[in-house]
N, C-alpha and C positions, 0 to 999 in steps of 0.2 A: 577487457571487460572488468568492471569493478565488482568485487565481492564484499558483502557486508557480513561481519561476524558479531554476534551478540555474546557478551561476556557477563556472566552472572556473578554479582558480588553480594556478600551477605550484608543485610541491613539490620541494624540494632535499633529497636524502639524502646524508649524508657517512659514508663508511666509514673507520674508524680502523684501519689495518693494524698500527700499532705494538703494539696489544694482543695480536695473534696472532703472537708471535715464537716461536723455538725454545727460548728459555730459559723454564723452568717458573716458575710463581708461587712465592712464598716460603711454602711449606707448613711446618707444624711437623714436627719430626723425633722419632721414638721412640728408645729406647735402642739399637736395632739399626741406627740410621742410616737407617731407612725413613721417607719422607715420608708424611703421612696427611692426609685431609681429606674433605669431603663435597661433592657436586655442587650445581649443574651446573658443569662444568669448561669452560675455554676449549677451542677446537677443537684436536684433534690429540693423539696418544698421549703426546707429550713434555710435554704440559701437565697430565696426570693425576698424582696422587700415587701412591706405591707401594701404599698401602693406602687403599681407598675405603670410606667408611662405608656399611653396608648392613643391611637387616633380613632375616634368614634365615627358614627354616621355623620354625613355632611361635612367631613373633614375636621370636626371639632377635636382639638387636642386636649388631653387631660390625663387622668389616672384611673385605673380600675383596681379594685381591692383584690389582692391575691386570693383571699378567702372566698370571693365571689366566682372565681374561675372554675371551681369544682362544685357540682351540685351536691347539696346535702338533703338526703331524704331519710326519714326515720321509720318507714314501713314499706312493704312491697306495694301497697296501694298507692302511696305517694310516688314511688318509683314508676309505676305504670302511668299515673296521671302526668308526671313529668315527661315521660317518653312520648305519650300521645300529643302533648302540647308541642314538643319540639318537632315531631314528625309533621304536624299540621302547618307549621311555619317554615321549617327547614333550618331554623336557627334558635338560639337562646339569647335573650337580651339581658344585659346587666348594666347597672348605672355607670356612667362616666363622671368622675368627680374632679373638682378643683384640687389643688395641692393640699388644701386643708382636710381632705378626706371626708368632708361633711356636705359640702355644696354640690348638688347634682347639676351638671351642665350639659348632659347629653346621654346618649345610649351607645353601648358597645355591643356588637353582635358576635356570638360564637357560632360558627358553622361547623358541621361535621365534615372532616376532611375525607373520610372514606365511606360515608353513608351509614356508619354504625353509630348509634347513640352512645355517648360516653358513659351513661349510667349502667350499661350492660356489663362494664368491666368491674363494677363494684363487687368484690368478693363477699360482701356482707349478705347479699341476697342470691338465692338460687332461682334462675329464670327458666329453667328447663321444665 
């Protein structure tokens, strides 16, 4: 009979914090001065390019503005209206651009991955 033995050995993990700094990676720049690139990106919004490569509806390839990925609301009323709009459709649409960051070529849809609207996590507003 063959017996198997498990031997535990220590494992050392090293985390390099230098890669996660506030200075963004050296992305290419378009004629408007906007940075562009494709993911995955280092952690943090300051690490993302201005234009992120994306595939929109009907397979159209282009770029979304990183600033469009997070909703901006300035009042609780706007937040509620945003929430109701997203609940009605199940997604939020943002424009899909050419590399110039100006020419709209399609639509990119953002769906909730867990059924919770993303605006609920904004610490700026109290929803209770």
